[in-house]
C-alpha positions in Angstrom: 82.7 -5.4 31.5 79.8 -7.5 32.8 80.7 -9.9 35.6 81.3 -13.5 34.5 81.7 -12.5 30.8 84.9 -11.9 28.8 86.2 -8.4 28.6 85.2 -7.8 25.0 87.5 -4.8 24.6 90.5 -7.1 25.5 89.2 -9.8 23.2 88.9 -7.5 20.2 92.3 -5.9 20.9 93.8 -9.4 20.8 92.1 -10.1 17.4 93.0 -6.7 15.9 96.5 -6.4 17.2 97.7 -8.4 14.2 96.7 -5.4 12.0 98.3 -2.5 14.1 98.9 -1.6 17.7 95.6 -1.6 19.5 94.3 -0.1 22.7 91.1 0.9 24.6 89.5 4.3 24.8 91.2 4.8 28.2 94.7 4.1 26.9 96.8 7.2 27.4 99.0 6.5 24.3 97.5 8.7 21.6 99.6 7.2 18.9 97.7 3.9 18.9 96.0 3.5 15.5 93.1 1.2 16.6 91.0 2.0 19.7 88.3 -0.4 21.0 85.6 0.9 23.3 82.5 -0.9 24.7 79.8 1.7 24.4 76.7 -0.3 25.4 74.8 -3.6 25.3 73.6 -5.9 27.9 73.2 -9.5 29.1 70.1 -11.4 28.0 67.2 -11.8 30.4 68.6 -15.2 31.6 72.1 -13.7 32.1 73.7 -16.3 29.9 74.8 -14.2 27.0 76.2 -10.7 26.8 75.6 -8.7 23.6 78.2 -5.9 23.9 78.1 -2.9 21.5 81.7 -2.0 20.7 83.0 1.0 18.7 86.3 0.5 16.9 88.1 3.7 15.9 90.9 3.8 13.3 93.1 6.9 13.5 96.2 7.1 11.3 98.3 9.7 9.4 95.7 10.3 6.7 91.9 9.8 6.3 92.5 7.4 3.4 95.0 5.3 5.5 92.4 5.3 8.3 89.7 4.1 5.8 92.1 1.4 4.6 92.8 0.2 8.1 89.1 0.2 8.9 88.6 -2.0 5.8 91.1 -4.5 7.3 89.3 -4.3 10.6 86.1 -5.2 8.9 87.7 -8.1 7.1 89.1 -9.4 10.3 86.0 -9.1 12.5 83.0 -9.5 10.2 81.1 -12.8 10.6 83.5 -14.2 13.2 82.0 -17.0 15.3 83.2 -19.4 18.0 86.4 -17.4 18.7 88.6 -18.4 21.6 90.7 -15.5 23.0 92.8 -15.0 26.1 90.0 -12.8 27.5 87.4 -15.5 27.0 85.2 -17.2 24.4 83.4 -15.0 21.8 80.3 -16.5 20.3 79.9 -14.1 17.4 80.9 -10.7 16.0 78.7 -8.7 13.6 78.9 -5.3 12.2 76.0 -3.0 13.3 77.2 0.3 11.7 79.5 0.5 8.8 82.3 3.1 8.8 80.8 6.3 10.0 81.5 9.2 7.7 82.6 12.4 9.5 81.3 15.4 7.7 84.0 17.8 8.7 85.6 20.3 6.4 88.8 19.9 8.4 91.3 17.9 6.3 92.9 16.7 9.5 89.8 14.7 10.5 91.3 11.3 10.1 89.1 9.2 12.4 87.0 6.4 11.0 84.6 4.4 13.3 82.6 1.3 12.9 80.2 -0.3 15.5 80.0 -4.0 16.3 77.9 -6.4 18.3 80.1 -8.9 20.2 78.2 -11.7 21.8 79.8 -13.8 24.5 78.5 -16.4 26.9 78.8 -16.6 30.7 82.3 -17.9 31.4 82.2 -18.3 35.2 79.2 -19.9 36.6 78.7 -18.9 40.3 78.6 -21.9 42.7 
C-alpha cells in the first residue's frame, strides 16, 4: 500500500466478495476461491494518483469452475470508475492481462489469473 492512498487489495476484496469469499495473497486460509495481490505499480510523478497493478487469482474445485468465476470477476471489475469503497475511493479499474492460461499437463492445475490496473487518488493530504 502506498501512504495516503486506499489499500487497493482491500478495495477489490470488498467489490469481489459478492461473488465468493475473497482474501489477499497473505491470507492463511487456502480455501478462499478469490485472492487479490498488489504486484506492482506506482504513484504518478506529482504523487496525486496511484496506478496499482493487481493480480486476481481464482482457484476452485475444477479449472472450468475457476474460469467461470474469473469471468464473473471480469464482469464485476471491467470498466469500473468512480467507485467508493470502505478502503477509499477508486478512480478506475481496467484489465491489463486477460485470464492467463497455465500450460500444465497436470489436470489439478485449477488456477486462473487476470491482471488489473486500479487507479486511486490521494485520500489524505498531509498538512
